[in-house]
C-alpha positions in Angstrom: 126.0 -27.3 -20.0 126.8 -27.1 -23.8 129.6 -26.9 -26.3 130.2 -23.2 -25.5 131.3 -24.2 -22.0 134.3 -26.0 -23.4 134.8 -23.8 -26.5 134.0 -26.9 -28.5 132.6 -28.0 -31.9 131.5 -31.2 -33.5 133.1 -32.8 -36.6 131.3 -35.2 -38.8 133.4 -36.8 -41.6 131.3 -38.5 -44.2 131.8 -40.6 -47.3 128.9 -42.3 -49.1 126.7 -42.6 -46.0 123.6 -41.2 -47.6 121.3 -43.6 -45.7 122.4 -42.6 -42.2 123.9 -39.1 -42.6 120.6 -37.2 -42.1 119.7 -38.9 -38.8 123.2 -38.2 -37.5 123.1 -34.5 -38.4 119.5 -34.1 -37.0 120.6 -35.8 -33.8 123.7 -33.5 -33.5 121.7 -30.4 -34.2 119.8 -31.0 -30.9 123.0 -30.3 -29.0 124.9 -27.8 -31.1 124.4 -24.6 -33.1 125.1 -24.8 -36.8 128.3 -22.7 -36.5 129.7 -25.4 -34.2 129.0 -28.3 -36.5 131.7 -29.0 -39.2 130.7 -31.6 -41.8 133.3 -32.7 -44.3 132.2 -34.5 -47.5 135.1 -36.6 -48.5 134.3 -36.8 -52.2 131.1 -38.8 -51.9 129.7 -40.3 -55.1 126.2 -41.1 -53.8 123.5 -38.7 -52.8 125.5 -37.2 -49.9 125.7 -33.8 -51.6 121.9 -33.7 -52.0 121.4 -34.6 -48.3 123.8 -31.9 -47.2 122.2 -29.3 -49.5 119.2 -29.3 -47.1 121.5 -28.0 -44.3 123.6 -25.5 -46.1 122.6 -22.7 -43.7 122.7 -24.9 -40.6 126.3 -26.0 -40.5 129.9 -25.5 -41.7 130.4 -27.6 -44.8 133.8 -28.6 -46.1 134.2 -30.6 -49.3 137.0 -32.7 -50.8 136.9 -32.7 -54.6 137.7 -36.4 -54.5 138.0 -39.1 -51.8 141.1 -38.4 -49.8 140.5 -40.6 -46.8 139.2 -40.2 -43.3 142.5 -39.1 -41.9 142.8 -36.3 -44.4 139.3 -35.2 -43.7 139.9 -35.2 -39.9 143.1 -33.2 -40.3 141.4 -30.6 -42.5 138.5 -30.3 -40.1 140.9 -29.9 -37.1 142.6 -27.1 -38.9 139.2 -25.4 -39.6 138.2 -25.8 -36.0 141.4 -24.3 -34.7 141.1 -21.4 -37.2 137.6 -20.7 -35.8 139.0 -20.5 -32.2 137.7 -23.8 -30.9 139.6 -25.6 -28.2 137.9 -28.9 -28.2 136.3 -31.0 -31.0 134.0 -34.0 -30.8 134.2 -36.4 -33.7 131.2 -38.6 -34.6 131.0 -41.1 -37.4 128.2 -40.7 -40.0 127.4 -44.4 -40.3 124.8 -44.2 -37.5 126.6 -46.4 -35.0 127.0 -43.5 -32.5 124.2 -41.9 -30.5 124.3 -38.1 -30.4 122.6 -38.1 -27.0 125.9 -39.1 -25.6 127.3 -35.6 -26.4 126.2 -33.9 -23.1 128.1 -36.6 -21.2 131.2 -36.0 -23.2 130.9 -32.3 -22.5 130.5 -32.9 -18.8 133.6 -35.2 -18.8 135.6 -32.5 -20.6 134.6 -29.9 -18.0 135.8 -32.3 -15.3 139.0 -33.1 -17.1 140.2 -30.0 -19.1 142.8 -30.8 -21.7 142.1 -34.5 -21.8 141.4 -36.7 -24.8 138.1 -38.6 -24.3 137.6 -41.9 -26.0 134.1 -43.2 -26.5 134.3 -46.8 -25.2 131.8 -49.1 -27.0 130.6 -52.4 -25.6 132.2 -54.7 -28.2 130.8 -57.8 -26.5 127.1 -56.9 -27.1 125.0 -58.9 -29.6 125.3 -57.6 -33.2 128.9 -56.5 -33.0 130.9 -58.2 -35.9 133.5 -60.6 -34.5 136.1 -59.2 -36.8 135.5 -55.8 -35.4 135.8 -57.1 -31.8 139.0 -59.0 -32.5 140.5 -56.0 -34.5 139.7 -53.7 -31.5 141.5 -56.1 -29.1 144.5 -56.3 -31.4 144.6 -52.5 -31.7 144.3 -52.1 -27.9 147.3 -54.2 -27.3 149.6 -52.4 -29.7 148.5 -49.1 -28.3 149.6 -50.4 -24.9 153.0 -51.3 -26.4 153.3 -47.9 -28.1 152.0 -45.6 -25.3 152.0 -47.7 -22.1 148.3 -47.0 -21.6 145.5 -49.5 -21.4 142.3 -48.5 -23.2 139.2 -50.6 -23.8 138.5 -49.2 -27.2 141.1 -47.6 -29.4 139.2 -47.8 -32.7 136.2 -45.7 -31.7 135.4 -42.8 -33.9 133.5 -41.1 -31.1 136.1 -38.9 -29.4 136.6 -35.5 -27.8 140.0 -34.1 -28.9 141.7 -31.2 -27.1 142.9 -29.0 -30.0 145.6 -27.1 -28.2 148.0 -30.0 -27.8 147.0 -31.2 -31.3 148.7 -28.1 -32.7 152.1 -29.4 -31.4 152.1 -32.8 -33.2 152.8 -33.6 -36.8 150.5 -36.1 -38.5 151.7 -37.9 -41.7 148.9 -40.4 -42.5 145.6 -39.7 -44.4 143.4 -42.8 -44.1 141.9 -44.9 -41.3 145.3 -45.2 -39.6 145.3 -41.4 -38.7 143.0 -42.2 -35.8 145.7 -44.5 -34.4 148.6 -42.0 -35.1 146.9 -39.1 -33.4 146.1 -40.8 -30.1 149.6 -42.3 -29.8 151.3 -39.0 -30.5 148.9 -37.2 -28.0 149.8 -39.9 -25.4 153.5 -39.2 -26.1 152.8 -35.5 -25.4 151.6 -36.5 -22.0 147.9 -35.8 -22.8 145.6 -37.6 -20.3 143.4 -40.1 -22.1 140.1 -41.1 -20.5 137.7 -43.8 -21.8 134.0 -42.9 -21.5 131.3 -45.5 -22.0 129.0 -44.7 -24.9 126.2 -46.6 -26.7 126.7 -48.2 -30.0 124.4 -49.6 -32.8 125.6 -51.9 -35.5 122.7 -51.8 -38.1 124.0 -54.2 -40.8 121.1 -53.1 -43.1 122.1 -49.5 -43.1 125.8 -49.4 -42.1 128.4 -49.0 -44.8 132.0 -49.7 -44.1 134.8 -48.4 -46.3 137.6 -50.3 -44.7 139.6 -52.1 -47.3 141.1 -55.2 -45.6 144.3 -55.5 -47.6 145.2 -51.9 -48.3 144.2 -50.4 -45.0 145.6 -53.2 -42.9 148.9 -52.8 -44.8 148.9 -49.1 -44.0 148.1 -49.7 -40.4 150.8 -52.4 -40.1 153.4 -50.0 -41.6 152.3 -47.3 -39.1 152.5 -49.7 -36.2 156.0 -50.7 -37.1 157.0 -47.0 -37.2 155.3 -46.2 -33.9 156.6 -49.3 -32.1 160.1 -48.6 -33.3 159.9 -45.0 -32.0 158.4 -46.3 -28.7 161.1 -48.9 -28.2 164.0 -46.5 -29.0 162.8 -43.5 -27.1 159.3 -43.3 -25.5 159.3 -46.7 -23.7 162.8 -46.1 -22.1 161.5 -42.7 -21.1 158.5 -44.2 -19.4 160.6 -46.9 -17.8 162.7 -44.2 -16.1 159.6 -43.5 -14.1 158.4 -47.1 -13.8 160.2 -50.3 -12.9 159.8 -52.8 -15.8 160.2 -55.8 -13.4 157.3 -54.5 -11.2 155.1 -54.2 -14.3 155.9 -57.9 -15.2 155.3 -58.9 -11.6 151.9 -57.1 -11.6 150.9 -59.1 -14.7 152.2 -62.4 -13.2 150.1 -62.0 -10.0 146.8 -61.1 -11.6 144.3 -63.0 -9.5 141.8 -63.7 -12.2 144.2 -65.6 -14.4 144.9 -69.3 -13.8 148.4 -70.7 -13.3 147.8 -72.8 -16.4 147.1 -69.7 -18.6 150.1 -67.8 -17.2 152.3 -70.8 -17.8 150.9 -71.2 -21.3 151.6 -67.5 -22.0 155.3 -68.0 -21.0 155.7 -71.3 -22.9 154.1 -69.9 -26.0 156.3 -66.8 -25.8 159.4 -69.0 -25.7 158.1 -71.1 -28.6 157.4 -68.0 -30.8 160.7 -66.5 -29.8 162.6 -69.5 -31.2 160.4 -70.5 -34.0 162.2 -69.8 -37.3 159.7 -67.3 -38.7 161.9 -64.2 -38.2 160.1 -60.9 -38.9 156.7 -62.4 -38.2 157.2 -63.8 -34.7 155.5 -61.0 -32.8 152.9 -60.4 -35.4 151.8 -64.1 -35.3 152.4 -64.5 -31.6 150.5 -61.4 -30.5 147.5 -62.2 -32.8 147.3 -65.8 -31.3 147.8 -64.6 -27.7 144.9 -62.2 -28.1 142.8 -64.9 -29.8 143.3 -67.3 -26.9 143.2 -64.6 -24.2 146.8 -65.2 -23.0 148.7 -62.8 -20.8 150.3 -60.6 -23.4 153.0 -59.1 -21.1 154.2 -62.5 -20.0 154.2 -63.6 -23.6 156.4 -60.7 -24.7 158.8 -61.1 -21.8 159.2 -64.8 -22.7 159.5 -64.1 -26.4 162.6 -62.0 -25.7 164.5 -65.3 -25.4 165.6 -64.3 -29.0 167.0 -60.8 -28.2 170.0 -59.8 -30.3 172.8 -61.2 -28.0 171.1 -64.6 -28.0 170.1 -64.8 -31.7 173.3 -66.5 -32.8 173.0 -69.1 -30.0 169.4 -69.8 -30.9 170.3 -70.2 -34.6 173.3 -72.5 -33.8 171.3 -74.7 -31.4 168.5 -74.9 -34.0 170.9 -76.0 -36.6 172.5 -78.6 -34.3 169.0 -79.9 -33.4 168.1 -80.2 -37.1 171.2 -82.4 -37.6 169.6 -85.0 -35.5 166.8 -85.4 -38.1 168.6 -84.4 -41.3 171.7 -86.4 -42.3 173.6 -83.5 -43.8 177.2 -84.4 -44.7 177.8 -81.1 -46.5 179.9 -78.3 -45.0 179.4 -74.6 -45.4 180.9 -73.6 -48.8 183.2 -70.6 -49.2 181.3 -67.4 -49.9 182.3 -67.4 -53.6 180.8 -70.9 -54.2 177.5 -70.7 -52.4 174.7 -72.3 -54.5 170.9 -72.4 -54.1 171.2 -76.1 -53.4 173.7 -75.6 -50.5 171.5 -72.9 -49.1 168.4 -75.1 -49.3 170.1 -78.1 -47.6 171.3 -76.0 -44.6 168.1 -74.0 -44.4 165.9 -77.2 -44.2 168.2 -78.5 -41.4 167.9 -75.2 -39.5 164.2 -74.8 -40.0 163.3 -78.3 -38.8 165.7 -78.0 -35.9 164.3 -74.6 -35.0 160.8 -75.9 -35.0 161.7 -78.9 -32.8 163.8 -76.7 -30.5 161.0 -74.1 -30.2 158.4 -76.9 -29.3 160.7 -78.6 -26.8 161.8 -75.5 -25.0 158.2 -74.1 -25.1 156.9 -77.2 -23.4 159.8 -77.2 -20.9 159.2 -73.6 -19.9 155.5 -74.2 -19.7 156.1 -77.1 -17.2 158.7 -75.1 -15.2 156.4 -72.0 -15.0 153.4 -74.1 -14.1 155.3 -75.9 -11.3 156.7 -72.6 -10.0 153.4 -70.8 -10.1 151.7 -73.8 -8.4 154.1 -73.3 -5.5 153.9 -69.5 -5.2 150.2 -69.3 -6.2 148.5 -72.4 -4.7 144.8 -72.6 -5.3 142.7 -71.7 -2.3 
């Protein structure tokens, strides 16, 4: 059982990983011939070129003249693999966190599930895994579920087996870390089966080098997420819901036996709170982050947060403004459009903001209490 059985190759993108690159290549060479290993040097400025010079006759080497990004390198490698007639490609990072001896298992799974995308699922709860990586993975997993309707335990893994045939049919626009998100969402939209496969992982903080730039890369990922979520909500989610009943999905979440009534009620109350809180544009971003952090029921949170769907937004704003009037003695009236001043805007905004915060807190607690009482009746403790 080898790569020839699935017409496959192995892609190793690398950028300034001189300390771990050799052991990764040596490990991969145990399971693949050189003409099935594609290494792409993404403009490294360390001794990567020197390391690779020792393998010039043992693998296919691609080089970017300057650092273009992991996504660019993957797309270039996919094109090379397709031109060489391969139908599957395993990607493995060069930072040493992946174990090449998991390759035979991926091949076996690919034989059992032809045409599927295999995602190497890491144990992010094991000792040594950075907390920010674990949280970021949970955050990514949730948004992938929103975008594709599929639950995966690890959407940020770089250890994957891509089917190259359906990859020809999708257009990729990104070039950095966010490409790995874009490609799996678009493959899911194409109906490609996605299967998580447990793999080993090693986080060696002495050797591992990360090139993730928190501000720039998170901004890029956020923009991509907005794009993907918008497309999903406008087209792909309704398409999925034609096959599934949304109310049955919410019901399944509500009756999860391992979740307590208090946590379910808290998820609903928190959803109502965030849906009304006057932080428009950031409600879901803040709410989803906190619901993941405190291990709430994300589907119940989203369902409750829809208290501020477009038809109800004017009502929410008006009630918030009226509530604020209880605390702010504002005797001014709305001025004509031609005479609006910064002072008048400030006065009315403060009243609205305070009222919205109080209204969000009050209704959040009310819905928490109502949900808890209802769940206590329909889901009594044994």
